[in-house]
N, C-alpha and C positions, 0 to 999 in steps of 0.2 A: 504493500501498498504506498503511494506517497502522499508525504504530510505536505503543507503549507507550512512556512516559516512560522508563523502566527500559533498555529498547532503545536508544530515542537516546541516554542518557547512554552504556550500556557503549560505543555504535559510536563517541560521539565522544571518549569515554579512549581507545579504541584507537587512531584518528585520529589524535589528539594526541600520545600515544606511538610512533605510526611517523611521523610526521612529527620527532619530537625525533632517531629513527636515523637523518636523511636529510642530505645533506654541508651543505645551506642553514642549516642549524642553527647559526651556530658557536659557540653553546654546547657542546657536545659533546649524545653521549647521555646523561648523566648529569646532564642540566638536568631529565628528567622524572622521574627519582627525589628529585632533591637542590633541584628548585625546585616544577615543577608538583603530585607527590602531595602535600609538606608545605602548599603553600598553599591546594591542595583541604583540604584538611582541617581548616586554620581559618578558614576561609571557612564548613562550615561549622557547627562549634562558634562564632562570629562570628553567625551565619544563626539558630542556636537560642537563644542568648542575645538577640538583638535584635529575633525575631518576624519574621524577613525570609523572602520566599520563595525557600524554601530550592529551586526546581528552577532560579530565574532564577543563585541564587548557583552550586549547583554544575556550572551549563551554562559560567557564564560565567568560576565559576575554572579550568574546565578548557582553556577558548577566550582567557584576559584573555592571552598575549604568541603567541598562533597568527601576527602578522604578524610576530617577532621571530624565530622559528620558521622561518620562511620565508624569511628572510634581509633582513627591513627592523628597522636597528637605530636607525634616527632617529625614524621614525613609527611605528614599530609598534600605537600605541593605535589609529593612527587604519585603517591597511590589516587590524588584527586582527579590527578592528569589521565592517570590508565583509566580509571574507573567513566572521568566525561569521555572520554575514546568509546567506551563499552555503550554508553549511553547514547551517543549521539552516531553510534552506529547501529544501535537498532532504529533508526529514522531515517536512516541511508541516508545524513547528512553527506554534502562532498567531504572527502579527503582531507583536502588544501584548508578547509575551514577547520574542520577538526587540529587538525596539526597548529594551529593558529591560535585555535581555541586553548589545546593543550600548552603551547608555549607560556599565555596567560596565565594560566593555572601555575603554571611550575616557576615562574617571575614574579610571583605576586608576593612574596615574603619580605621583610626587610631583613630577618635573621638571616637569610641567607641571600650570598651574594652571588646571582646569577642575573646574567646583565640582557636587561630588558632590552630585547632589537627593536621590536614593532612599538609602533603609537599604542597598538590595543594595549599590547601587556604594560606598556605605561598608565595609560586607564584606568587599567585592572588595581595595579600596585597602591595607585594614586588613592582609585578611590577606595580602598581597604584599608590607608593610613587615613583618610577624612573620616570614615566610618567610628575607628575606634575616640576621635578626637570627639564625635556628635553621641556616641555613648559610651561615656565613662563610668555612668553606673555600671554596666553591663560588666564592665572589666574590673570593679571591686567586687561586687557579682563573683564573678568567675576565680578571683583572686581568696575571697573566701572562702565560698563552699566548695570550690571546687579540687582549689590548689591548696586549704586550708594553710593561708597564709594567715600571718598576724599584722596589725594595723600597718606596721614598719615595713615587712616585708612584700605587702600590697601596695603600698605607696611606692617605695624605690622601684619594684617590677615594673607598673605601669607607666611613673615617668621616665624610666629605659626603653620602655615597650613605644611611646609615644615619641621621645627624641629618636627610637630609630626611624618610626613613622616618616616624622620631617622630611630627615633624607632621602626617602625616596622618592618625595613627593614631586612631580612635573612644577614649574615654575605658573602653568594654570592652576593646579590643584592649589598651590601654597596661596594661592590668590585669595580663592576659598573659603579657607579653613583659616587665614591667617589672625581674626580676628579674635576667634575661639581659641588657639593657639596660645595668642598672648592674655585672657584669661586665665588658662590651663595653667601659664608661668610663674603667671602671678596666687595662684593656690595654692600651687605646689614651689615658692620660690626659695623654699630652706631645703631642698632635698638634692 
């Protein structure tokens, strides 16, 4: 059966939302609404500003954390790229677009030094970072309940994560989030 892009997008959206509800997702059900949805929104905004391929960006945004949602916290960029390929092949999605999406997923993490070779990969990495600035309560929730950190450890982890995130942002992404970064820096100024 041949699917339209809109059908594929909707099916993948539902698939990822459902995966977020499963026990393997250590970040809980709110990960969908507090990370994936805002990240997808910002990725499309960056794609528009950067003249990137919106289809690649949208699908990569929806699938960028599928590895961690399924339980792989350490190498989710690798397992996620493999899982995304399996999912997209089910829809007979074009091979070259699958490869572009896999690259976006592989290169999205700030904690890994993987070159972002395409504008689409830069959009995904930047949108991922922006979403962390948007959802700081989600980061604290993860630090406290999932990783069992104390307040000092949690604060140190979040400040480090946000600093790494800032470094991976494109100039266009920095424009979008700069005011929030200033506010965050004020809140955590002694860290």
